[in-house]
C-alpha positions as CSV (number, residue, x, y, z in Angstrom):
1,M,10.9,-11.4,5.6
2,S,7.1,-11.5,5.3
3,K,5.1,-14.2,3.7
4,T,3.8,-12.7,0.6
5,L,0.3,-13.9,-1.0
6,P,-0.7,-13.4,-4.7
7,Q,-3.7,-11.3,-3.7
8,D,-1.6,-8.9,-1.4
9,W,-0.8,-6.6,-4.3
10,L,-4.3,-6.3,-5.6
11,W,-5.8,-5.6,-2.1
12,A,-3.0,-3.0,-1.3
13,Y,-3.9,-1.2,-4.8
14,Q,-7.5,-1.1,-4.2
15,K,-7.0,0.2,-0.6
16,L,-4.6,2.9,-1.9
17,R,-7.0,4.0,-4.6
18,S,-9.9,4.0,-2.0
19,L,-7.7,6.6,-0.2
20,A,-7.3,8.8,-3.2
21,V,-3.8,8.0,-4.0
22,G,-3.2,8.4,-7.6
23,R,-2.6,5.3,-10.0
24,T,1.0,5.5,-10.4
25,S,1.8,6.0,-6.8
26,S,-0.9,3.3,-5.9
27,A,1.1,0.7,-8.0
28,F,4.2,1.6,-6.7
29,L,3.2,1.4,-3.2
30,A,1.4,-1.7,-3.8
31,T,4.4,-3.1,-5.0
32,L,6.5,-2.2,-2.0
33,Y,3.6,-3.6,0.2
34,H,3.8,-6.9,-1.7
35,L,7.4,-7.3,-1.5
36,R,8.3,-5.8,2.0
37,G,5.0,-5.9,3.8
38,D,5.2,-2.3,4.4
39,T,4.6,0.7,2.1
40,G,6.4,3.4,4.2
41,P,4.6,6.7,4.9
42,F,2.6,8.4,2.2
43,Y,0.2,11.1,1.8
44,C,-3.3,10.7,0.7
45,K,-6.8,12.4,0.6
46,G,-5.2,15.4,-1.3
47,G,-2.2,15.6,0.9
48,L,-4.3,16.2,4.1
49,R,-3.5,12.8,5.5
50,K,-0.2,10.9,6.2
51,S,-0.8,7.0,6.1
52,R,1.0,3.8,6.0
53,L,0.1,0.1,5.2
54,V,1.8,-2.7,7.1
55,R,1.3,-6.3,6.9
56,K,0.6,-8.0,10.4
57,E,3.0,-11.0,11.0
58,S,0.9,-14.0,12.1
């Protein structure tokens, strides 16, 4: 399991919001990122782009 940092959730939430993902979806995806280190695929920019946030192992 990935090491989680307290600021991971906030960073992921802000990144998702900057990609034009809605507030509710951003909160859910940021929680997945914080817990698993991976959001899984999601659509952003009005459904025009499919993206994914993944934490790098160090």
